[in-house]
C-alpha positions in Angstrom: 59.7 -68.2 -0.6 62.2 -66.6 1.7 62.6 -62.9 2.3 64.6 -61.3 -0.4 67.4 -58.7 0.0 67.2 -57.9 -3.7 64.6 -55.6 -5.3 61.8 -57.3 -7.1 62.8 -55.4 -10.2 65.3 -52.7 -11.2 64.6 -49.0 -10.8 64.1 -47.6 -14.2 65.6 -44.4 -15.7 62.1 -43.0 -16.1 61.5 -43.5 -12.4 64.7 -41.7 -11.5 63.9 -38.8 -13.8 60.3 -38.6 -12.4 61.6 -38.3 -8.8 64.1 -35.6 -9.9 61.4 -33.6 -11.8 58.4 -34.1 -9.6 59.8 -34.7 -6.2 57.8 -37.9 -5.8 57.6 -41.2 -7.6 55.4 -44.3 -7.1 57.3 -47.5 -7.5 54.9 -50.3 -8.4 55.6 -53.8 -7.2 59.2 -53.0 -6.1 59.0 -54.9 -2.8 58.4 -58.5 -2.3 55.0 -59.1 -0.8 56.5 -61.4 1.9 58.0 -58.2 3.5 54.5 -56.8 3.9 53.3 -60.1 5.3 56.0 -59.9 7.9 55.3 -56.3 8.9 51.5 -56.1 8.8 50.6 -58.4 11.7 53.1 -56.6 14.0 51.8 -53.2 12.8 48.2 -54.3 13.6 49.1 -55.6 17.0 50.6 -52.2 17.9 48.3 -49.7 16.1 44.9 -51.5 16.2 45.1 -53.8 19.3 47.3 -51.4 21.2 50.0 -53.9 22.3 52.6 -52.3 24.4 56.0 -53.1 22.9 58.0 -50.5 24.8 57.8 -47.6 22.3 58.2 -44.0 23.6 55.1 -42.7 25.2 55.8 -39.3 23.6 56.1 -40.8 20.1 54.3 -44.2 20.2 54.4 -44.5 16.5 58.1 -44.0 16.0 61.4 -45.9 16.3 59.8 -49.4 15.8 63.2 -50.8 14.6 64.4 -50.4 18.2 61.7 -52.5 19.8 59.9 -54.6 17.2 62.0 -57.5 15.7 60.0 -57.5 12.4 60.7 -53.9 11.7 64.3 -54.2 12.7 64.7 -57.1 10.2 63.0 -55.1 7.5 65.3 -52.0 8.0 68.5 -54.0 8.0 67.7 -56.8 5.6 65.2 -55.6 3.0 66.2 -53.9 -0.3 64.6 -50.6 0.9 67.9 -48.7 1.3 69.1 -49.8 -2.2 65.8 -48.7 -3.7 66.2 -45.2 -2.1 69.8 -45.0 -3.3 68.9 -45.9 -6.8 66.1 -43.3 -6.9 68.2 -40.5 -5.3 71.4 -41.5 -7.1 73.2 -41.7 -3.8 76.4 -43.8 -3.3 75.4 -44.6 0.3 72.3 -44.7 2.4 72.1 -44.5 6.2 69.1 -45.1 8.4 67.4 -42.1 10.1 64.2 -43.4 11.7 60.9 -45.2 11.0 57.3 -44.1 11.8 53.7 -45.3 11.5 51.0 -43.3 9.8 47.7 -44.8 10.7 44.1 -43.7 10.1 41.1 -45.4 11.6 38.1 -46.5 9.4 35.8 -43.6 8.5 38.1 -41.1 10.0 38.1 -37.4 9.0 41.6 -36.8 10.6 43.6 -34.8 8.1 47.2 -33.5 8.0 47.8 -30.0 6.7 49.8 -29.2 3.7 53.5 -29.1 4.7 57.0 -30.0 3.8 59.4 -32.1 5.9 62.4 -30.0 5.0 62.8 -27.8 8.1 61.8 -30.6 10.5 65.1 -32.4 10.3 68.3 -30.9 11.8 70.2 -31.2 8.5 70.9 -29.5 5.2 70.8 -31.3 1.9 68.0 -32.9 0.0 68.7 -36.6 0.3 66.5 -37.3 3.2 63.3 -38.7 1.6 60.3 -40.4 3.1 59.9 -43.9 1.9 56.2 -44.3 2.3 55.1 -48.0 2.4 51.5 -49.0 2.6 50.7 -52.1 4.5 47.0 -51.9 3.4 45.5 -51.0 0.1 45.4 -47.2 -0.6 42.6 -45.5 -2.5 42.5 -42.0 -3.9 40.2 -41.1 -1.1 42.7 -41.9 1.7 45.9 -41.4 -0.2 48.8 -39.0 0.5 48.4 -36.0 -1.9 51.3 -34.1 -3.4 52.0 -31.1 -5.6 54.6 -32.3 -8.1 57.4 -29.9 -8.7 56.9 -28.0 -5.4 60.2 -29.3 -4.2 62.0 -26.8 -6.5 60.7 -23.9 -4.5 63.1 -22.6 -1.8 60.4 -22.1 0.9 61.6 -22.5 4.5 58.3 -23.2 6.2 57.8 -22.7 9.9 57.1 -26.1 11.6 54.3 -27.3 13.7 56.7 -29.4 15.7 56.4 -29.5 19.5 59.6 -27.4 19.7 58.4 -24.8 17.3 55.0 -24.5 19.1 56.9 -23.2 22.1 58.7 -20.5 20.0 57.8 -17.4 18.1 58.2 -17.6 14.3 61.2 -15.7 13.0 60.7 -13.2 10.2 62.6 -15.4 7.7 60.3 -18.4 8.0 56.8 -18.5 6.5 53.7 -20.3 7.7 52.7 -23.4 5.9 50.3 -22.6 3.0 46.6 -22.4 3.3 44.8 -25.3 1.6 42.2 -23.0 -0.1 45.0 -20.8 -1.5 46.9 -23.8 -2.9 43.9 -25.3 -4.6 42.8 -22.1 -6.2 46.3 -21.6 -7.8 46.0 -22.8 -11.4 49.8 -23.5 -11.5 49.4 -26.3 -8.9 48.8 -29.8 -10.0 47.5 -32.2 -7.4 48.3 -36.0 -7.4 47.0 -38.9 -5.3 47.9 -42.5 -5.7 46.1 -45.9 -5.6 48.6 -48.3 -4.2 48.8 -51.9 -3.2 51.1 -53.4 -0.5 54.5 -53.8 -2.2 54.3 -50.4 -3.9 56.4 -47.6 -2.5 56.3 -43.8 -2.6 59.6 -42.0 -2.5 58.9 -38.4 -1.3 61.3 -35.5 -1.5 61.7 -33.7 1.8 61.0 -30.3 0.2 57.7 -31.3 -1.6 54.4 -30.0 -0.4 52.2 -32.9 0.7 48.9 -33.5 2.6 47.1 -36.5 4.1 43.4 -37.0 3.6 41.1 -38.6 6.1 40.1 -42.2 5.7 36.5 -42.5 4.5 36.8 -46.3 3.9 35.6 -49.1 6.2 39.1 -50.5 6.8 42.2 -49.3 8.6 44.8 -47.4 6.6 48.2 -48.3 7.8 51.5 -47.1 6.3 55.1 -47.0 7.4 57.4 -44.2 6.6 61.1 -44.9 6.7 63.5 -41.9 6.6 67.1 -42.3 5.3 70.1 -40.1 4.7 71.9 -39.9 1.4 75.3 -38.5 0.3 74.6 -34.8 0.6 73.2 -34.6 4.2 75.1 -32.6 6.8 74.1 -31.7 10.3 72.6 -28.2 10.8 70.6 -28.3 14.1 68.0 -25.6 14.7 65.9 -25.2 17.9 62.6 -25.7 16.1 63.6 -29.1 14.6 62.1 -32.3 15.7 64.0 -34.0 18.6 65.6 -37.4 17.9 65.7 -40.1 20.5 69.2 -40.8 21.7 71.1 -37.8 20.2 71.1 -34.2 21.3 71.7 -31.1 19.2 75.0 -30.8 21.0 76.2 -33.9 19.2 75.1 -32.7 15.8 78.3 -30.9 14.7 77.3 -28.5 12.0 78.7 -29.5 8.6 79.5 -33.1 9.6 77.6 -36.0 8.0 75.5 -38.2 10.3 77.4 -41.2 11.4 77.7 -43.6 14.3 75.5 -46.5 15.7 72.3 -44.5 15.6 72.7 -43.9 11.8 74.0 -47.2 10.4 75.0 -47.7 6.8 72.2 -49.8 5.3 73.5 -49.9 1.7 76.5 -48.6 -0.3 77.6 -49.1 -3.8 80.9 -50.7 -2.7 78.9 -53.4 -0.9 79.7 -52.2 2.7 76.9 -52.0 5.2 76.6 -52.0 9.0 74.8 -54.8 10.8 72.4 -54.1 13.6 74.7 -55.2 16.4 75.3 -51.6 17.6 71.9 -50.2 16.8 69.9 -49.6 20.0 67.3 -52.0 21.1 65.6 -49.5 23.4 65.9 -46.0 24.7 68.1 -44.1 27.1 65.3 -43.3 29.5 62.7 -45.2 31.4 59.2 -44.2 32.4 56.2 -45.4 34.4 54.1 -47.8 32.5 50.9 -45.9 33.2 52.2 -43.0 31.1 51.0 -45.0 28.1 47.4 -44.5 29.1 47.8 -40.7 29.6 47.1 -37.9 27.2 50.7 -37.3 26.1 52.6 -34.8 24.2 52.2 -36.8 20.9 48.4 -36.9 21.3 48.3 -33.2 21.9 50.5 -32.6 18.9 48.2 -34.6 16.6 45.2 -32.7 17.9 46.8 -29.4 17.2 47.9 -30.5 13.8 44.4 -31.6 12.8 43.1 -28.1 13.7 45.5 -26.3 11.4 
């Protein structure tokens, strides 16, 4: 069987309503397994075997579509963008970036409760994480969410590298303490058992958390971020930096556009190909930097302590 551009099945009204109500929906069997079979060997070469494919030393688990042909093909040719559009009810979807989330076997590395909202230099709510497991996910190593928390207008202070060099403003609150969250009877906590081919669509405002991995196998997932209709630039100094575009180019109030943010799907059938999308980065660096303790490693260590 060839790789299909079409979804394995339609997105249901119930799934659309679940995402709107809960801020998260698990789409079962929505992606053809052949896409997973394409991505997983490449992911294992990079994350487990440490193959150097030219990713950024500062973010070695990000921007795979620029350097890894399998991921580039997945972004531009899979039905992922249409899936996101159907769930969000967006007329068009643009690519933002892709990222690995990997946990070693028997790892206790956790990620604190947080939202993605203030990490991105935009306003609007149509910038979900499309969380795709390449290995089976159990409740023990699953992403965990608090359904409905996306309706709270909380502007959390980030733990980004930029924010760690700044003082928190009075109008931004720290990310919530886990003990406080779990003791609140109004909170409902949800984890997911998932198989490759399933997909989580996660609202950027929802509180979520990542467990360790107490299993004997690697837990490998890919998160693809996309932009929908309501997204407009609003850069802030604490936002996450994006390779290839400066805050100066993010004109407040304008929608993202241009070769770094290609249209992957639109209801009128138009989409950009990958001809203008970068195949690398604007900078070069010494190869030995990949063996150094770098900013991304330090960021992860700090994150695990919070």
